Each structure stands twice: as C-alpha cells, then as structure tokens.
C-alpha distance (Angstrom), angle and dihedral (degrees) to the residues before:
residue distance angle dihedral
M1 . . .
R2 3.84 . .
L3 3.84 89.6 .
L4 3.74 91.5 47.2
R5 3.73 91.4 52.1
M6 3.78 90.4 50.6
F7 3.75 90.6 49.4
L8 3.84 93.6 51.3
V9 3.79 93.6 45.2
Q10 3.77 93.0 49.9
T11 3.83 92.1 45.4
K12 3.78 89.7 52.1
A13 3.81 89.8 48.0
N14 3.79 90.1 54.6
F15 3.76 90.7 55.5
V16 3.84 92.6 45.3
W17 3.81 90.6 51.1
Y18 3.81 90.6 48.9
F19 3.83 94.3 51.7
R20 3.77 94.4 42.4
R21 3.79 94.4 47.2
D22 3.80 93.0 58.3
G23 3.78 120.1 -18.9
E24 3.83 91.1 -172.6
M25 3.82 88.1 61.7
M26 3.81 89.9 71.1
F27 3.85 90.1 60.0
W28 3.74 92.6 51.6
T29 3.75 92.8 42.6
L30 3.78 89.2 59.3
A31 3.77 99.5 33.1
M32 3.77 103.1 44.8
P33 3.85 95.8 64.4
V34 3.82 88.6 52.9
F35 3.76 90.7 50.1
F36 3.82 91.1 51.6
L37 3.77 90.1 47.4
V38 3.85 92.9 54.7
L39 3.82 93.4 40.1
F40 3.79 97.3 51.4
S41 3.75 94.9 37.9
F42 3.76 92.1 60.2
A43 3.81 92.2 37.0
F44 3.83 90.4 57.5
S45 3.75 96.2 43.1
S46 3.84 142.0 25.6
G47 3.82 92.6 -109.5
P48 3.80 145.9 -22.0
N49 3.83 93.8 -22.1
S50 3.75 115.3 170.0
G51 3.89 90.0 -154.1
S52 3.74 96.1 72.8
S53 3.84 93.0 30.4
R54 3.80 90.4 53.1
F55 3.79 86.6 57.1
L56 3.76 93.6 44.2
V57 3.83 104.6 46.6
P58 3.84 96.0 63.8
G59 3.77 91.4 33.9
I60 3.85 92.1 57.3
I61 3.79 91.5 45.1
G62 3.77 87.6 51.7
A63 3.77 90.7 49.6
Q64 3.82 89.3 52.7
V65 3.81 88.9 55.7
L66 3.84 88.8 56.4
S67 3.83 89.9 47.9
S68 3.83 89.6 47.6
G69 3.76 91.8 57.0
F70 3.75 102.3 39.1
W71 3.80 101.8 32.4
G72 3.84 101.8 20.0
V73 3.76 97.4 47.3
G74 3.84 106.3 17.3
V75 3.75 95.9 49.1
M76 3.77 92.2 39.0
L77 3.81 92.9 55.5
A78 3.81 90.5 48.5
T79 3.76 90.7 51.4
F80 3.71 92.9 47.9
R81 3.78 90.7 52.5
E82 3.80 92.1 46.5
K83 3.85 89.9 52.0
H84 3.87 91.2 45.2
L85 3.79 90.7 -117.0
L86 3.86 92.8 125.9
R87 3.80 88.6 57.1
R88 3.79 90.2 56.1
I89 3.77 92.3 46.9
Y90 3.83 90.7 48.2
I91 3.80 94.5 56.7
T92 3.80 92.8 51.9
P93 3.84 120.8 92.2
M94 3.84 89.6 -111.7
P95 3.85 110.7 120.9
P96 3.85 111.4 -123.1
W97 3.81 92.5 -119.3
V98 3.78 89.6 59.6
F99 3.88 89.1 55.5
F100 3.79 92.8 49.7
A101 3.83 93.1 43.4
S102 3.81 87.2 55.2
L103 3.79 89.4 53.2
V104 3.82 91.8 53.8
V105 3.82 92.2 48.4
Y106 3.81 91.4 46.7
R107 3.81 92.5 52.9
M108 3.79 92.0 43.3
A109 3.79 89.6 55.0
L110 3.79 92.1 53.4
L111 3.77 90.5 43.6
A112 3.79 90.6 51.8
A113 3.79 89.1 54.6
Q114 3.80 91.6 49.7
A115 3.76 92.3 46.5
T116 3.80 94.0 48.7
I117 3.83 91.4 52.0
L118 3.82 93.0 46.5
V119 3.82 93.5 46.9
T120 3.84 90.4 47.6
V121 3.76 93.5 49.8
G122 3.79 91.5 43.2
A123 3.83 91.2 51.1
L124 3.84 97.0 43.8
V125 3.84 99.3 39.6
F126 3.81 105.6 23.9
H127 3.81 102.2 25.1
V128 3.82 94.2 -122.7
R129 3.77 114.8 162.5
I130 3.78 127.9 -158.7
I131 3.77 104.1 -143.0
G132 3.82 102.8 161.9
N133 3.82 128.3 112.1
P134 3.80 105.9 -80.2
L135 3.82 91.5 -139.8
S136 3.77 92.6 51.6
I137 3.84 91.1 48.2
L138 3.77 90.5 49.9
A139 3.79 91.9 47.7
I140 3.76 95.9 52.7
L141 3.78 91.7 44.1
L142 3.82 90.7 52.3
L143 3.77 91.1 48.2
G144 3.78 92.9 46.7
T145 3.82 90.5 48.8
A146 3.81 91.9 48.9
T147 3.82 91.0 49.0
F148 3.76 96.6 52.3
V149 3.76 95.7 37.2
S150 3.85 87.8 55.7
L151 3.77 89.6 48.5
G152 3.79 92.3 44.6
T153 3.78 90.4 51.9
I154 3.83 86.8 62.7
I155 3.85 87.3 61.0
G156 3.77 90.2 49.9
A157 3.79 89.9 48.1
L158 3.80 97.8 49.4
A159 3.87 102.5 33.6
R160 3.79 112.3 91.2
T161 3.82 96.5 -163.4
T162 3.86 137.7 27.9
E163 3.83 88.9 -113.7
S164 3.80 94.4 55.5
A165 3.92 90.2 46.3
N166 3.77 88.0 52.2
N167 3.76 92.1 51.3
I168 3.76 94.7 47.6
A169 3.80 92.0 45.9
S170 3.89 89.9 50.3
I171 3.81 92.6 49.2
L172 3.79 89.7 52.5
T173 3.80 104.9 35.4
V174 3.83 102.8 44.8
P175 3.79 98.1 50.2
L176 3.83 93.7 39.9
A177 3.86 90.8 50.8
F178 3.85 90.5 57.2
L179 3.84 96.4 37.0
S180 3.85 98.8 45.5
D181 3.79 102.1 68.9
A182 3.79 92.3 -97.6
Y183 3.80 102.2 116.4
V184 3.77 104.7 -0.1
P185 3.85 123.4 39.7
I186 3.84 106.5 -115.6
D187 3.81 88.4 -148.8
R188 3.77 84.7 82.1
F189 3.79 89.1 68.6
P190 3.78 122.1 81.0
H191 3.74 112.6 -79.2
A192 3.85 96.2 -107.8
V193 3.84 90.1 50.8
S194 3.84 93.9 46.8
S195 3.72 91.4 47.2
A196 3.82 91.0 53.3
L197 3.80 91.7 47.3
R198 3.76 90.0 54.5
M199 3.76 88.4 64.9
L200 3.78 90.6 65.5
P201 3.81 114.7 104.5
S202 3.83 87.6 -133.8
T203 3.78 93.1 56.6
Q204 3.77 92.5 45.2
F205 3.81 91.9 50.4
I206 3.89 95.1 44.7
D207 3.82 94.7 45.2
T208 3.84 92.6 47.4
F209 3.82 91.7 46.4
R210 3.87 91.3 48.4
D211 3.81 95.0 49.4
V212 3.76 93.0 45.4
S213 3.78 97.1 44.4
V214 3.83 105.9 39.6
Y215 3.82 101.7 19.1
G216 3.85 98.8 38.8
A217 3.80 94.5 -125.8
S218 3.74 119.7 164.6
L219 3.82 122.2 -111.8
T220 3.81 90.3 -130.6
H221 3.83 88.1 72.4
Y222 3.81 88.6 62.9
G223 3.79 100.1 47.2
A224 3.85 94.0 127.5
W225 3.81 92.9 51.3
I226 3.78 93.3 44.7
G227 3.80 88.4 50.1
M228 3.84 88.6 52.4
L229 3.80 91.3 49.9
V230 3.76 90.9 51.1
L231 3.79 89.0 51.4
W232 3.80 91.6 50.2
T233 3.83 88.4 48.8
I234 3.84 91.4 52.3
A235 3.81 93.1 44.4
G236 3.82 90.9 48.8
T237 3.83 91.7 49.0
V238 3.82 94.3 48.1
I239 3.86 92.5 47.2
S240 3.77 91.4 45.9
A241 3.77 92.1 49.4
R242 3.77 91.1 51.6
T243 3.78 97.5 45.9
F244 3.79 104.7 30.8
R245 3.79 115.6 118.9
W246 3.84 122.4 -162.6
V247 3.84 92.6 -164.8
C-alpha cells in the first residue's frame, strides 16, 4: 500500500507539473493530432474518404506514442534535472522504478485522451471503425509506449539542458513520424528504402498497431516485430539505467 500511495502521488505530481508548466500545451496536445488528421485526410483524397483516414487515424496515434516518449518523457526528465526536481525525488524513499512507472502511466493517460478524440473524429467525420480486439490493441499500445519511453529516457539521461533535450527530441521525432508509415505510406518510396524503413522500431510499432486496430489482424502475425520491440525496450532500459543521472 505504501508503494501504491507513492505511485499515485507521483503520477498526480506529473500531471500537476504538466498543467502548471503550460496549460495551453494541453489544448495543442489534444488539438494538433485532429488538425493533422483532417489536413492529411483531405490532402490524400477528394473528400471525407475512409481509405486515407483509416490509414491516418492509427498512424497519428502511433506518432503520438513516439512524441510521448521522446518529447514527453525525455524533455521532461531533462527539465526536472535542470530545475533540481530529480534531486528532490532521489532523496525521497520512493524507489526509482515507482517514479518511472508513474511516468509511463502519466503518458498513457494523455495518449488515451488523444486516441479517444482521434477515434471519435475519425468515426464521426471519416467513418473509420476500430474493429480489432481491444486487448490486442491495448497490448501493442502498452508495448509501444514502454519502448519509446525507455528510448526517451536515454534522451533525458544524456541531455544536459532542456534546450538540448528539445533539439534531440525534434531531430528524432519529426523525421520518424514521416518515415515510419504514420502520415505518408512508405510503400511510395523505392523498395530498397521502404524495406530499410520497415526495420525501424517506430515503423514496426505503427504498422502492427494499424493492422491490429483497424483491420482486425492478430498479434500472432507480428511475433517477430513484437520481439524486436521487446528487445528495443530492454536495450533502452539497460542503457538508461547505466547513463541516467539524478543530479
């Protein structure tokens, strides 16, 4: 019960910090994915066509998972260190794993809000239906979040300032969002390029999530990619544990 209380208090503190830092950011965090959905849906078709939107809804949700890890966690940790908040957390009796678990739950809650809004707009405006098994969808989302939170923690571990963490996150997130089958189908690239892009963990996560959620595919069809995401998660966790600095 003591650990649970610590976990709940820290999760609440994460949300309080997020809202106090920039309350307007919450609006843009929820509104921008919808803007991109509408923009690209009409750009890729002559009207509300569920074909392009069926591709975009899970793709944009997947892109938000990348952003949650690199920007949401990586930059947040660097900011916490710069403001000496990590030092305060470190000297408390809270185990480190409780702190990082609260970060995952905090980002999952924000992601759930983004996904709910995107799915609702996709269904009402573009007639996109989520037909996949809910447990499979949840499982791949949890794995994707764990993967990119672990990789984002490396940014938080290595970046000395918030500005440098922002720069690193931007360099990683923006290209990956457009090269990982999130907004633009990578099949439009030459075969050699698209084959290389499918080796990215971001592409493997987004493609698996899309096929499971909107096409009803089984996770068992993506065992190799799921295994790769697990390995990326383990590698990110190990590197983060070896390089992370509380002060």
